[in-house]
Backbone as a printed PyTorch tensor [residue, N CA C, xyz], in Angstrom:
tensor([[[ 91.6300,  95.4280, 137.2060],
         [ 92.4250,  96.6340, 137.3550],
         [ 92.2200,  97.2370, 138.7480]],

        [[ 93.1560,  98.0180, 139.1330],
         [ 93.1420,  98.7020, 140.4160],
         [ 91.9460,  99.6560, 140.5130]],

        [[ 91.4170,  99.8410, 141.7000],
         [ 90.2580, 100.7230, 141.9140],
         [ 90.5540, 102.1650, 141.5110]],

        [[ 91.8290, 102.5390, 141.5450],
         [ 92.2020, 103.9220, 141.2660],
         [ 92.4640, 104.1920, 139.7840]],

        [[ 92.5110, 103.1590, 138.9590],
         [ 92.8750, 103.3170, 137.5540],
         [ 91.9570, 104.3020, 136.8350]],

        [[ 90.6490, 104.1380, 136.9890],
         [ 89.7180, 105.0320, 136.2900],
         [ 89.7830, 106.4620, 136.8160]],

        [[ 89.9990, 106.6110, 138.1120],
         [ 90.1060, 107.9540, 138.6780],
         [ 91.3520, 108.6490, 138.1340]],

        [[ 92.4640, 107.9390, 138.0910],
         [ 93.6940, 108.5010, 137.5250],
         [ 93.4830, 108.8430, 136.0540]],

        [[ 92.8480, 107.9210, 135.3240],
         [ 92.5730, 108.1690, 133.9060],
         [ 91.7390, 109.4420, 133.7390]],

        [[ 90.6910, 109.5820, 134.5410],
         [ 89.8030, 110.7320, 134.4120],
         [ 90.5490, 112.0320, 134.6970]],

        [[ 91.3980, 112.0400, 135.7040],
         [ 92.1830, 113.2350, 136.0180],
         [ 93.1310, 113.5580, 134.8660]],

        [[ 93.8170, 112.5370, 134.3370],
         [ 94.7110, 112.7470, 133.1970],
         [ 93.9100, 113.2440, 132.0000]],

        [[ 92.7620, 112.6250, 131.7310],
         [ 91.9200, 112.9960, 130.5940],
         [ 91.5070, 114.4620, 130.6850]],

        [[ 90.9690, 114.8670, 131.8410],
         [ 90.5160, 116.2480, 131.9950],
         [ 91.6760, 117.2340, 131.8640]],

        [[ 92.8390, 116.8480, 132.3960],
         [ 94.0040, 117.7220, 132.3150],
         [ 94.4950, 117.8530, 130.8830]],

        [[ 94.6920, 116.7160, 130.2110],
         [ 95.2740, 116.7170, 128.8650],
         [ 94.2780, 117.1870, 127.8120]],

        [[ 93.0010, 116.8320, 127.9840],
         [ 92.0120, 117.1350, 126.9450],
         [ 91.3020, 118.4710, 127.1470]],

        [[ 91.3510, 119.0370, 128.3650],
         [ 90.6230, 120.2900, 128.5780],
         [ 91.4630, 121.3860, 129.2230]],

        [[ 92.1170, 121.0910, 130.3350],
         [ 92.8490, 122.1370, 131.0440],
         [ 94.0360, 122.6490, 130.2170]],

        [[ 94.9020, 121.7540, 129.7540],
         [ 96.0850, 122.1830, 128.9950],
         [ 95.7390, 122.8670, 127.6760]],

        [[ 94.7980, 122.3220, 126.8720],
         [ 94.4370, 123.0480, 125.6380],
         [ 93.8280, 124.4220, 125.9180]],

        [[ 93.0330, 124.5270, 126.9690],
         [ 92.4480, 125.8160, 127.3310],
         [ 93.5550, 126.8120, 127.6560]],

        [[ 94.4980, 126.3760, 128.4620],
         [ 95.6190, 127.2410, 128.8320],
         [ 96.4570, 127.6070, 127.6000]],

        [[ 96.7350, 126.6250, 126.7400],
         [ 97.5590, 126.8520, 125.5490],
         [ 96.9230, 127.8980, 124.6320]],

        [[ 95.6300, 127.7410, 124.3470],
         [ 94.9500, 128.6900, 123.4540],
         [ 94.8710, 130.0630, 124.1010]],

        [[ 94.5570, 130.1020, 125.3790],
         [ 94.4850, 131.3900, 126.0920],
         [ 95.8350, 132.1010, 126.0600]],

        [[ 96.9150, 131.3530, 126.2920],
         [ 98.2580, 131.9400, 126.3230],
         [ 98.6650, 132.4630, 124.9440]],

        [[ 98.3130, 131.7340, 123.8850],
         [ 98.7440, 132.1190, 122.5330],
         [ 97.8630, 133.2010, 121.9140]],

        [[ 96.5790, 133.2180, 122.2780],
         [ 95.6690, 134.1680, 121.6300],
         [ 95.2190, 135.3050, 122.5440]],

        [[ 95.3110, 135.0880, 123.8420],
         [ 94.8280, 136.0880, 124.7850],
         [ 93.3330, 136.0100, 125.0280]],

        [[ 92.6450, 135.0690, 124.3620],
         [ 91.1990, 134.9290, 124.5840],
         [ 90.8970, 133.5870, 125.2360]],

        [[ 89.8630, 133.5830, 126.0430],
         [ 89.4560, 132.3750, 126.7500],
         [ 88.6850, 131.4780, 125.7820]],

        [[ 89.1690, 130.2390, 125.5410],
         [ 88.4710, 129.3590, 124.6060],
         [ 87.1960, 128.7350, 125.1870]],

        [[ 86.9550, 128.9170, 126.4790],
         [ 85.7150, 128.4080, 127.0830],
         [ 84.6690, 129.4840, 126.8890]],

        [[ 83.6870, 129.2060, 126.0220],
         [ 82.7390, 130.2440, 125.6170],
         [ 81.3610, 130.1180, 126.2550]],

        [[ 81.1300, 129.0740, 127.0480],
         [ 79.8310, 128.9530, 127.7060],
         [ 79.7280, 130.0260, 128.7800]],

        [[ 78.6100, 130.7410, 128.7860],
         [ 78.4030, 131.7980, 129.7750],
         [ 77.2810, 131.4380, 130.7300]],

        [[ 76.7380, 132.4350, 131.3610],
         [ 75.6900, 132.1990, 132.3480],
         [ 74.3300, 132.6860, 131.9010]],

        [[ 74.1280, 132.7930, 130.5890],
         [ 72.8390, 133.2780, 130.1020],
         [ 71.8410, 132.1230, 130.0160]],

        [[ 70.6410, 132.4470, 129.5970],
         [ 69.5830, 131.4510, 129.4600],
         [ 69.4710, 130.9410, 128.0200]],

        [[ 70.4940, 131.1840, 127.2040],
         [ 70.4510, 130.7370, 125.8170],
         [ 70.5810, 129.2180, 125.7480]],

        [[ 70.1840, 128.6500, 124.6180],
         [ 70.3050, 127.1950, 124.4280],
         [ 71.7650, 126.7750, 124.5440]],

        [[ 72.6630, 127.5620, 123.9760],
         [ 74.0960, 127.2650, 124.0090],
         [ 74.6110, 127.1720, 125.4470]],

        [[ 74.2970, 128.1690, 126.2540],
         [ 74.7910, 128.1780, 127.6360],
         [ 74.1010, 127.1190, 128.4900]],

        [[ 72.8430, 126.8310, 128.1870],
         [ 72.1310, 125.7700, 128.9120],
         [ 72.7850, 124.4170, 128.6540]],

        [[ 73.1450, 124.1540, 127.4030],
         [ 73.8460, 122.9110, 127.0710],
         [ 75.1770, 122.8580, 127.8150]],

        [[ 75.8770, 123.9830, 127.8880],
         [ 77.1390, 124.0380, 128.6230],
         [ 76.9640, 123.6890, 130.0880]],

        [[ 75.9010, 124.1820, 130.6950],
         [ 75.6190, 123.8600, 132.0980],
         [ 75.3530, 122.3690, 132.2600]],

        [[ 74.5890, 121.7830, 131.3430],
         [ 74.2960, 120.3530, 131.4320],
         [ 75.5490, 119.5080, 131.2000]],

        [[ 76.4650, 119.9660, 130.3500],
         [ 77.7430, 119.2620, 130.1700],
         [ 78.4870, 119.1760, 131.5080]],

        [[ 78.4600, 120.2730, 132.2550],
         [ 79.1160, 120.2790, 133.5750],
         [ 78.4640, 119.2610, 134.5070]],

        [[ 77.1420, 119.1430, 134.4460],
         [ 76.4300, 118.1580, 135.2690],
         [ 76.8620, 116.7460, 134.8950]],

        [[ 76.9720, 116.4690, 133.6010],
         [ 77.4140, 115.1410, 133.1490],
         [ 78.8080, 114.8400, 133.6850]],

        [[ 79.7110, 115.8100, 133.5720],
         [ 81.0760, 115.5950, 134.0650],
         [ 81.0870, 115.3810, 135.5780]],

        [[ 80.2310, 116.0880, 136.2920],
         [ 80.1370, 115.9160, 137.7410],
         [ 79.6470, 114.5090, 138.0840]],

        [[ 78.6450, 114.0160, 137.3630],
         [ 78.1350, 112.6570, 137.5910],
         [ 79.2470, 111.6370, 137.3720]],

        [[ 79.9850, 111.7870, 136.2740],
         [ 81.0840, 110.8620, 135.9790],
         [ 82.1200, 110.9080, 137.0910]],

        [[ 82.5210, 112.1120, 137.4690],
         [ 83.5630, 112.2580, 138.4730],
         [ 83.1150, 111.6900, 139.8140]],

        [[ 81.8760, 111.9390, 140.2110],
         [ 81.3740, 111.4110, 141.4820],
         [ 81.3150, 109.8870, 141.4730]],

        [[ 80.8270, 109.3020, 140.3810],
         [ 80.7250, 107.8350, 140.3040],
         [ 82.1000, 107.1830, 140.3570]],

        [[ 83.0400, 107.7220, 139.6020],
         [ 84.3780, 107.1240, 139.5520],
         [ 85.1520, 107.4350, 140.8290]],

        [[ 85.0130, 108.6410, 141.3370],
         [ 85.6820, 109.0040, 142.5860],
         [ 85.1620, 108.2040, 143.7640]],

        [[ 83.8390, 108.0370, 143.8410],
         [ 83.2490, 107.2580, 144.9370],
         [ 83.7340, 105.8190, 144.8880]],

        [[ 83.7930, 105.2590, 143.6970],
         [ 84.2440, 103.8710, 143.5550],
         [ 85.6950, 103.7070, 143.9990]],

        [[ 86.5220, 104.6990, 143.6910],
         [ 87.9390, 104.6180, 144.0380],
         [ 88.1780, 104.8470, 145.5290]],

        [[ 87.4320, 105.7670, 146.1040],
         [ 87.7340, 106.1930, 147.4680],
         [ 86.8620, 105.5560, 148.5450]],

        [[ 85.7530, 104.9500, 148.1580],
         [ 84.8370, 104.3650, 149.1360],
         [ 84.6130, 102.8880, 148.8280]],

        [[ 85.4260, 102.0100, 149.3970],
         [ 85.2420, 100.5760, 149.1390],
         [ 83.8160, 100.1400, 149.4900]],

        [[ 83.2560,  99.2890, 148.6610],
         [ 81.9080,  98.7850, 148.9110],
         [ 80.8010,  99.6380, 148.3290]],

        [[ 81.1540, 100.7400, 147.6670],
         [ 80.1300, 101.6280, 147.1290],
         [ 79.5450, 101.1010, 145.8170]],

        [[ 80.2180, 100.1260, 145.2030],
         [ 79.7760,  99.6210, 143.8910],
         [ 78.2970,  99.2510, 143.8540]],

        [[ 77.8100,  98.5800, 144.8810],
         [ 76.4100,  98.1400, 144.8680],
         [ 75.4360,  99.3140, 144.8780]],

        [[ 75.8570, 100.4530, 145.4290],
         [ 74.9910, 101.6290, 145.4700],
         [ 74.9990, 102.4020, 144.1540]],

        [[ 75.9570, 102.0840, 143.2800],
         [ 76.0230, 102.7290, 141.9730],
         [ 75.1210, 102.0310, 140.9580]],

        [[ 74.3850, 101.0340, 141.4190],
         [ 73.4430, 100.2690, 140.5990],
         [ 74.1320,  99.6280, 139.3950]],

        [[ 74.9380,  98.5890, 139.6680],
         [ 75.6770,  97.9250, 138.5850],
         [ 74.7540,  97.3020, 137.5420]],

        [[ 75.2630,  97.2490, 136.3270],
         [ 74.5660,  96.5810, 135.2250],
         [ 75.2890,  95.2520, 135.0420]],

        [[ 74.8060,  94.2180, 135.7070],
         [ 75.5230,  92.9450, 135.8100],
         [ 75.7470,  92.2630, 134.4670]],

        [[ 74.8120,  92.3880, 133.5360],
         [ 74.9580,  91.6840, 132.2690],
         [ 76.0690,  92.2650, 131.4100]],

        [[ 76.6100,  93.4390, 131.7890],
         [ 77.7400,  94.0080, 131.0680],
         [ 79.0750,  93.7380, 131.7730]],

        [[ 79.0160,  93.0750, 132.8970],
         [ 80.2340,  92.8350, 133.6780],
         [ 80.9140,  91.5440, 133.2390]],

        [[ 81.6750,  91.6370, 132.1570],
         [ 82.4840,  90.4960, 131.7360],
         [ 83.7760,  91.0230, 131.1220]],

        [[ 84.7970,  90.1680, 131.1270],
         [ 86.1460,  90.5660, 130.7540],
         [ 86.2900,  91.2140, 129.3970]],

        [[ 85.6390,  90.6440, 128.3750],
         [ 85.7890,  91.1800, 127.0160],
         [ 85.2540,  92.6120, 126.9310]],

        [[ 84.1470,  92.8970, 127.6040],
         [ 83.5760,  94.2460, 127.5830],
         [ 84.5400,  95.2310, 128.2430]],

        [[ 85.1220,  94.8250, 129.3610],
         [ 86.0850,  95.7040, 130.0320],
         [ 87.3160,  95.9390, 129.1640]],

        [[ 87.7860,  94.8980, 128.5110],
         [ 88.9480,  95.0170, 127.6340],
         [ 88.6630,  96.0220, 126.5120]],

        [[ 87.5160,  95.8830, 125.8810],
         [ 87.1140,  96.8200, 124.8220],
         [ 86.9810,  98.2350, 125.4010]],

        [[ 86.4360,  98.3200, 126.6090],
         [ 86.2830,  99.6190, 127.2660],
         [ 87.6110, 100.3210, 127.4860]],

        [[ 88.6050,  99.5790, 127.9750],
         [ 89.9280, 100.1920, 128.1890],
         [ 90.5620, 100.6170, 126.8680]],

        [[ 90.3930,  99.8100, 125.8360],
         [ 90.9190, 100.1910, 124.5110],
         [ 90.2480, 101.4890, 124.0440]],

        [[ 88.9260, 101.5720, 124.2160],
         [ 88.2000, 102.7870, 123.8450],
         [ 88.6870, 104.0000, 124.6300]],

        [[ 88.9400, 103.8260, 125.9180],
         [ 89.3920, 104.9410, 126.7490],
         [ 90.7360, 105.4880, 126.2590]],

        [[ 91.6710, 104.5990, 125.9930],
         [ 92.9940, 105.0320, 125.5340],
         [ 92.8930, 105.6390, 124.1300]],

        [[ 92.1950, 104.9330, 123.2300],
         [ 92.0830, 105.4080, 121.8410],
         [ 91.3600, 106.7520, 121.7820]],

        [[ 90.3130, 106.9230, 122.5730],
         [ 89.5570, 108.1760, 122.5220],
         [ 90.3770, 109.3440, 123.0620]],

        [[ 91.1910, 109.1040, 124.0740],
         [ 92.0410, 110.1800, 124.5900],
         [ 93.0480, 110.6120, 123.5230]],

        [[ 93.6850, 109.6550, 122.8830],
         [ 94.6420, 109.9690, 121.8160],
         [ 93.9380, 110.7140, 120.6760]],

        [[ 92.7430, 110.2400, 120.3050],
         [ 91.9530, 110.8440, 119.2270],
         [ 91.5970, 112.2990, 119.5500]],

        [[ 91.1090, 112.5430, 120.7780],
         [ 90.6960, 113.8890, 121.1810],
         [ 91.8900, 114.8390, 121.1920]],

        [[ 92.9910, 114.4050, 121.7840],
         [ 94.1720, 115.2700, 121.8620],
         [ 94.7050, 115.5720, 120.4620]],

        [[ 94.7220, 114.5770, 119.5860],
         [ 95.1720, 114.7910, 118.2050],
         [ 94.2880, 115.8160, 117.5040]],

        [[ 92.9730, 115.6690, 117.6460],
         [ 92.0430, 116.6120, 117.0120],
         [ 92.2300, 118.0230, 117.5610]],

        [[ 92.4520, 118.1390, 118.8690],
         [ 92.6610, 119.4600, 119.4580],
         [ 93.9390, 120.1110, 118.9310]],

        [[ 94.9910, 119.3120, 118.8190],
         [ 96.2450, 119.8470, 118.2800],
         [ 96.0600, 120.2910, 116.8340]],

        [[ 95.2840, 119.5300, 116.0730],
         [ 95.0360, 119.8960, 114.6750],
         [ 94.1940, 121.1610, 114.5660]],

        [[ 93.3520, 121.4240, 115.5490],
         [ 92.5660, 122.6650, 115.5430],
         [ 93.4270, 123.8800, 115.8680]],

        [[ 94.4850, 123.6650, 116.6280],
         [ 95.3630, 124.7740, 117.0010],
         [ 94.6150, 125.8460, 117.7690]],

        [[ 94.7950, 127.0920, 117.3540],
         [ 94.1790, 128.2120, 118.0610],
         [ 92.6850, 128.3540, 117.7900]],

        [[ 92.1350, 127.5480, 116.8760],
         [ 90.6940, 127.5720, 116.6090],
         [ 89.9080, 126.7500, 117.6230]],

        [[ 90.5950, 125.9860, 118.4840],
         [ 89.8960, 125.1180, 119.4400],
         [ 89.1210, 125.9520, 120.4480]],

        [[ 87.8700, 125.5760, 120.6420],
         [ 86.9950, 126.2480, 121.6100],
         [ 86.1400, 125.2130, 122.3270]],

        [[ 85.6940, 125.5770, 123.5210],
         [ 84.6590, 124.8090, 124.2080],
         [ 83.4030, 125.6550, 124.0810]],

        [[ 82.5600, 125.3080, 123.1350],
         [ 81.3650, 126.0850, 122.8640],
         [ 81.5380, 126.9250, 121.6070]],

        [[ 80.6310, 127.8630, 121.4090],
         [ 80.6090, 128.6990, 120.2040],
         [ 81.2030, 130.0600, 120.5290]],

        [[ 82.2490, 130.4050, 119.7980],
         [ 82.9000, 131.7010, 119.9580],
         [ 82.4370, 132.6070, 118.8240]],

        [[ 81.7780, 133.7190, 119.1320],
         [ 81.2900, 134.5870, 118.0590],
         [ 82.4220, 135.2020, 117.2350]],

        [[ 83.6320, 135.2540, 117.7860],
         [ 84.7670, 135.7510, 117.0010],
         [ 85.0730, 134.7330, 115.9050]],

        [[ 85.3740, 135.2310, 114.7240],
         [ 85.6110, 134.3280, 113.5920],
         [ 86.9180, 133.5640, 113.7870]],

        [[ 86.8410, 132.2550, 113.6520],
         [ 88.0340, 131.4170, 113.7300],
         [ 88.1770, 130.6550, 112.4170]],

        [[ 89.3670, 130.1340, 112.2060],
         [ 89.6680, 129.3850, 110.9770],
         [ 88.9090, 128.0700, 110.9710]],

        [[ 88.3150, 127.7140, 109.8270],
         [ 87.6400, 126.4260, 109.6610],
         [ 88.6910, 125.3540, 109.4130]],

        [[ 88.7610, 124.3660, 110.2790],
         [ 89.7300, 123.2750, 110.1440],
         [ 89.0410, 122.1280, 109.4260]],

        [[ 89.6320, 121.6760, 108.3230],
         [ 88.9870, 120.6250, 107.5190],
         [ 89.9600, 119.5260, 107.1030]],

        [[ 91.1460, 119.5180, 107.6930],
         [ 92.1460, 118.5000, 107.3590],
         [ 92.4320, 117.6280, 108.5780]],

        [[ 93.2770, 116.6200, 108.3990],
         [ 93.5860, 115.7040, 109.4940],
         [ 92.3510, 114.9160, 109.8810]],

        [[ 92.0990, 114.7900, 111.1730],
         [ 90.9040, 114.0720, 111.6310],
         [ 89.6300, 114.7800, 111.1900]],

        [[ 89.7100, 116.0790, 110.9510],
         [ 88.5480, 116.8470, 110.4930],
         [ 88.2330, 116.5750, 109.0260]],

        [[ 89.1070, 115.8650, 108.3480],
         [ 88.8290, 115.4060, 106.9930],
         [ 88.0960, 114.0800, 106.9880]],

        [[ 87.9900, 113.4610, 108.1680],
         [ 87.2940, 112.1800, 108.3380],
         [ 85.9560, 112.3770, 109.0470]],

        [[ 85.9410, 113.3140, 109.9890],
         [ 84.7450, 113.6020, 110.7830],
         [ 84.6790, 115.1090, 111.0070]],

        [[ 83.4890, 115.6840, 110.8820],
         [ 83.3590, 117.1200, 111.1550],
         [ 83.4520, 117.4100, 112.6410]],

        [[ 83.2810, 116.3910, 113.4650],
         [ 83.2560, 116.5700, 114.9200],
         [ 84.1140, 115.5300, 115.6350]],

        [[ 85.4070, 115.4570, 115.3250],
         [ 86.2050, 114.3940, 115.9320],
         [ 86.3640, 114.5080, 117.4400]],

        [[ 86.3360, 115.7150, 117.9710],
         [ 86.4810, 115.8510, 119.4250],
         [ 85.2440, 115.2990, 120.1230]],

        [[ 84.0680, 115.6590, 119.6520],
         [ 82.8490, 115.0980, 120.2390],
         [ 82.7920, 113.5850, 120.0320]],

        [[ 83.2270, 113.1240, 118.8810],
         [ 83.2490, 111.6880, 118.6190],
         [ 84.1520, 110.9810, 119.6280]],

        [[ 85.3170, 111.5710, 119.8880],
         [ 86.2150, 111.0090, 120.8910],
         [ 85.6150, 111.0300, 122.2790]],

        [[ 84.8990, 112.0960, 122.6000],
         [ 84.2480, 112.1750, 123.9130],
         [ 83.1740, 111.0950, 124.0570]],

        [[ 82.4480, 110.8270, 122.9740],
         [ 81.4650, 109.7370, 123.0120],
         [ 82.1670, 108.4030, 123.2580]],

        [[ 83.3120, 108.2080, 122.6070],
         [ 84.0970, 106.9930, 122.8210],
         [ 84.5320, 106.8580, 124.2680]],

        [[ 84.9070, 107.9770, 124.8790],
         [ 85.3040, 107.9650, 126.2860],
         [ 84.1350, 107.5500, 127.1750]],

        [[ 82.9850, 108.1630, 126.9650],
         [ 81.8190, 107.8380, 127.8020],
         [ 81.3760, 106.3880, 127.6020]],

        [[ 81.4410, 105.8940, 126.3590],
         [ 81.0970, 104.4950, 126.1120],
         [ 82.1250, 103.5770, 126.7730]],

        [[ 83.4010, 103.9360, 126.6850],
         [ 84.4450, 103.1530, 127.3440],
         [ 84.2150, 103.0580, 128.8380]],

        [[ 83.7830, 104.1530, 129.4590],
         [ 83.4990, 104.1340, 130.9000],
         [ 82.3400, 103.1980, 131.2220]],

        [[ 81.3240, 103.1820, 130.3610],
         [ 80.1940, 102.2660, 130.5860],
         [ 80.6700, 100.8170, 130.5340]],

        [[ 81.5500, 100.5070, 129.5920],
         [ 82.0170,  99.1230, 129.4440],
         [ 82.9610,  98.7020, 130.5660]],

        [[ 83.7880,  99.6290, 131.0240],
         [ 84.7260,  99.3120, 132.1060],
         [ 84.0210,  99.2970, 133.4510]],

        [[ 83.1110, 100.2350, 133.6570],
         [ 82.3900, 100.3550, 134.9230],
         [ 80.8940, 100.4660, 134.6390]],

        [[ 80.2700,  99.3330, 134.2990],
         [ 78.8540,  99.3870, 133.9150],
         [ 77.9250,  99.5740, 135.1200]],

        [[ 77.4140, 100.7910, 135.2330],
         [ 76.4340, 101.0560, 136.2860],
         [ 75.4990, 102.1680, 135.8230]],

        [[ 74.5140, 102.4670, 136.6510],
         [ 73.4930, 103.4460, 136.2640],
         [ 74.0930, 104.8240, 136.0240]],

        [[ 75.1340, 105.1720, 136.7820],
         [ 75.7240, 106.5040, 136.6570],
         [ 76.5010, 106.6640, 135.3540]],

        [[ 77.3260, 105.6760, 135.0110],
         [ 78.0780, 105.7930, 133.7590],
         [ 77.1370, 105.6960, 132.5550]],

        [[ 76.1030, 104.8560, 132.6560],
         [ 75.1440, 104.7490, 131.5570],
         [ 74.3510, 106.0460, 131.3860]],

        [[ 73.9390, 106.6480, 132.4980],
         [ 73.2330, 107.9320, 132.4440],
         [ 74.1230, 109.0160, 131.8550]],

        [[ 75.3940, 109.0220, 132.2450],
         [ 76.3450, 110.0030, 131.7130],
         [ 76.5050, 109.8300, 130.2150]],

        [[ 76.5840, 108.5790, 129.7550],
         [ 76.7060, 108.3310, 128.3240],
         [ 75.4640, 108.8260, 127.5850]],

        [[ 74.2850, 108.4910, 128.1000],
         [ 73.0390, 108.8810, 127.4270],
         [ 72.8850, 110.4030, 127.3870]],

        [[ 73.1110, 111.0660, 128.5210],
         [ 73.0090, 112.5290, 128.5550],
         [ 74.0800, 113.1810, 127.6920]],

        [[ 75.3130, 112.6720, 127.8010],
         [ 76.4060, 113.2170, 127.0000],
         [ 76.1340, 113.0850, 125.5150]],

        [[ 75.6420, 111.9190, 125.1020],
         [ 75.3150, 111.6840, 123.6960],
         [ 74.2720, 112.6890, 123.2200]],

        [[ 73.1990, 112.8570, 123.9870],
         [ 72.1310, 113.7890, 123.6000],
         [ 72.6490, 115.2240, 123.5560]],

        [[ 73.4260, 115.6290, 124.5530],
         [ 73.9490, 116.9940, 124.5850],
         [ 74.9050, 117.2690, 123.4280]],

        [[ 75.7260, 116.2830, 123.0870],
         [ 76.6490, 116.4750, 121.9620],
         [ 75.8860, 116.6010, 120.6490]],

        [[ 74.7990, 115.8450, 120.5010],
         [ 73.9780, 115.9660, 119.2930],
         [ 73.4050, 117.3870, 119.1800]],

        [[ 72.9500, 117.9330, 120.3020],
         [ 72.3860, 119.2910, 120.3020],
         [ 73.4820, 120.3190, 120.0330]],

        [[ 74.6120, 120.1980, 120.7520],
         [ 75.6940, 121.1680, 120.6050],
         [ 76.2460, 121.1940, 119.1810]],

        [[ 76.3900, 120.0200, 118.5840],
         [ 76.8960, 119.9410, 117.2100],
         [ 75.9780, 120.7070, 116.2680]],

        [[ 74.6850, 120.5650, 116.4410],
         [ 73.7370, 121.2560, 115.5620],
         [ 73.7650, 122.7690, 115.7920]],

        [[ 73.9360, 123.1980, 117.0430],
         [ 74.0820, 124.6310, 117.3190],
         [ 75.3470, 125.1780, 116.6430]],

        [[ 76.4350, 124.4290, 116.7510],
         [ 77.6920, 124.8540, 116.1340],
         [ 77.5900, 124.8730, 114.6110]],

        [[ 76.9030, 123.8800, 114.0430],
         [ 76.7470, 123.8440, 112.5890],
         [ 75.9890, 125.0650, 112.0850]],

        [[ 74.9260, 125.4500, 112.7780],
         [ 74.1640, 126.6350, 112.3760],
         [ 75.0370, 127.8780, 112.4240]],

        [[ 75.8290, 127.9890, 113.4850],
         [ 76.7300, 129.1310, 113.6090],
         [ 77.7580, 129.1390, 112.4780]],

        [[ 78.3580, 127.9840, 112.1960],
         [ 79.3850, 127.9030, 111.1470],
         [ 78.7980, 128.1800, 109.7670]],

        [[ 77.5850, 127.7560, 109.5270],
         [ 76.9410, 128.0490, 108.2250],
         [ 76.7920, 129.5620, 108.0370]],

        [[ 76.4650, 130.2560, 109.1210],
         [ 76.2880, 131.7080, 109.0360],
         [ 77.6280, 132.4380, 108.9550]],

        [[ 78.6340, 131.9500, 109.6680],
         [ 79.8740, 132.7190, 109.8150],
         [ 80.9620, 132.3730, 108.8090]],

        [[ 80.8520, 131.2430, 108.1290],
         [ 81.9400, 130.8190, 107.2390],
         [ 81.6550, 131.0530, 105.7480]],

        [[ 80.6500, 131.8380, 105.4390],
         [ 80.3540, 132.2770, 104.0670],
         [ 80.4740, 131.1820, 103.0100]],

        [[ 79.7480, 130.1140, 103.1620],
         [ 79.7250, 129.0600, 102.1490],
         [ 80.8020, 128.0050, 102.3030]],

        [[ 81.8800, 128.3100, 103.0160],
         [ 82.9620, 127.3330, 103.1950],
         [ 82.4750, 126.1200, 103.9860]],

        [[ 81.6790, 126.3860, 105.0210],
         [ 81.2230, 125.2700, 105.8560],
         [ 80.2720, 124.3660, 105.0730]],

        [[ 79.4280, 124.9610, 104.2490],
         [ 78.4720, 124.1600, 103.4660],
         [ 79.2120, 123.1930, 102.5460]],

        [[ 80.2710, 123.6760, 101.9070],
         [ 81.0830, 122.8210, 101.0290],
         [ 81.7440, 121.7090, 101.8420]],

        [[ 82.2620, 122.0800, 103.0020],
         [ 82.8970, 121.1090, 103.9020],
         [ 81.8900, 120.0580, 104.3690]],

        [[ 80.6910, 120.4990, 104.7540],
         [ 79.6470, 119.5790, 105.2370],
         [ 79.1980, 118.6230, 104.1400]],

        [[ 79.2290, 119.0540, 102.8940],
         [ 78.8620, 118.1760, 101.7840],
         [ 79.9370, 117.1220, 101.5170]],

        [[ 81.1580, 117.4270, 101.9220],
         [ 82.2900, 116.5340, 101.6530],
         [ 82.5840, 115.5710, 102.8040]],

        [[ 82.3730, 116.0060, 104.0520],
         [ 82.7450, 115.2230, 105.2320],
         [ 81.5120, 114.9790, 106.0980]],

        [[ 81.3520, 113.7510, 106.5600],
         [ 80.1860, 113.3870, 107.3680],
         [ 80.2760, 114.0070, 108.7590]],

        [[ 79.1230, 114.1330, 109.3980],
         [ 79.0580, 114.7170, 110.7300],
         [ 79.8740, 113.9200, 111.7430]],

        [[ 79.7610, 112.6020, 111.6990],
         [ 80.4760, 111.7640, 112.6730],
         [ 81.5760, 110.9500, 112.0020]],

        [[ 81.2300, 109.9730, 111.2200],
         [ 82.2220, 109.1580, 110.4810],
         [ 81.6560, 108.7620, 109.1420]]])
């Protein structure tokens, strides 16, 4: 594939999966769905680390696209560099983008980046009837797809950090939902698995 394919994909992904939904929810509700702040809380700290992960991904993919010959400095993982892995990686990238956007649309105005103390509707149908965290699941698929398409130390580090941060964020959100949804979340959690 062309050197620019992943960079274009990443720009489209960030636009379709984060910028447009943020704008849509803000326009319809008047509230900012990005809830990470600048405090020292665990929630905001995780939000800051998410930004670091995205920066690492963007720098690795941007450098590869714009600076020919930079691949060797990204510390390639040679044993993952084969056609079938890349093919699976591209399938994961496309499927995860579709999955994330579908889950966001199903959340509607309840979609948030982080924990919003304002009470929102608990979504438990559609993809949320299969996974309690389909958006995070899709994001994991995206990061894994990047590792398979562009196997190097940066994409692998992004996957590992992203995976750990999503595990922490999901648990923070679950605690909040247990407190704020008056028993509804507990029933939902007993019926639907955390991931799949």
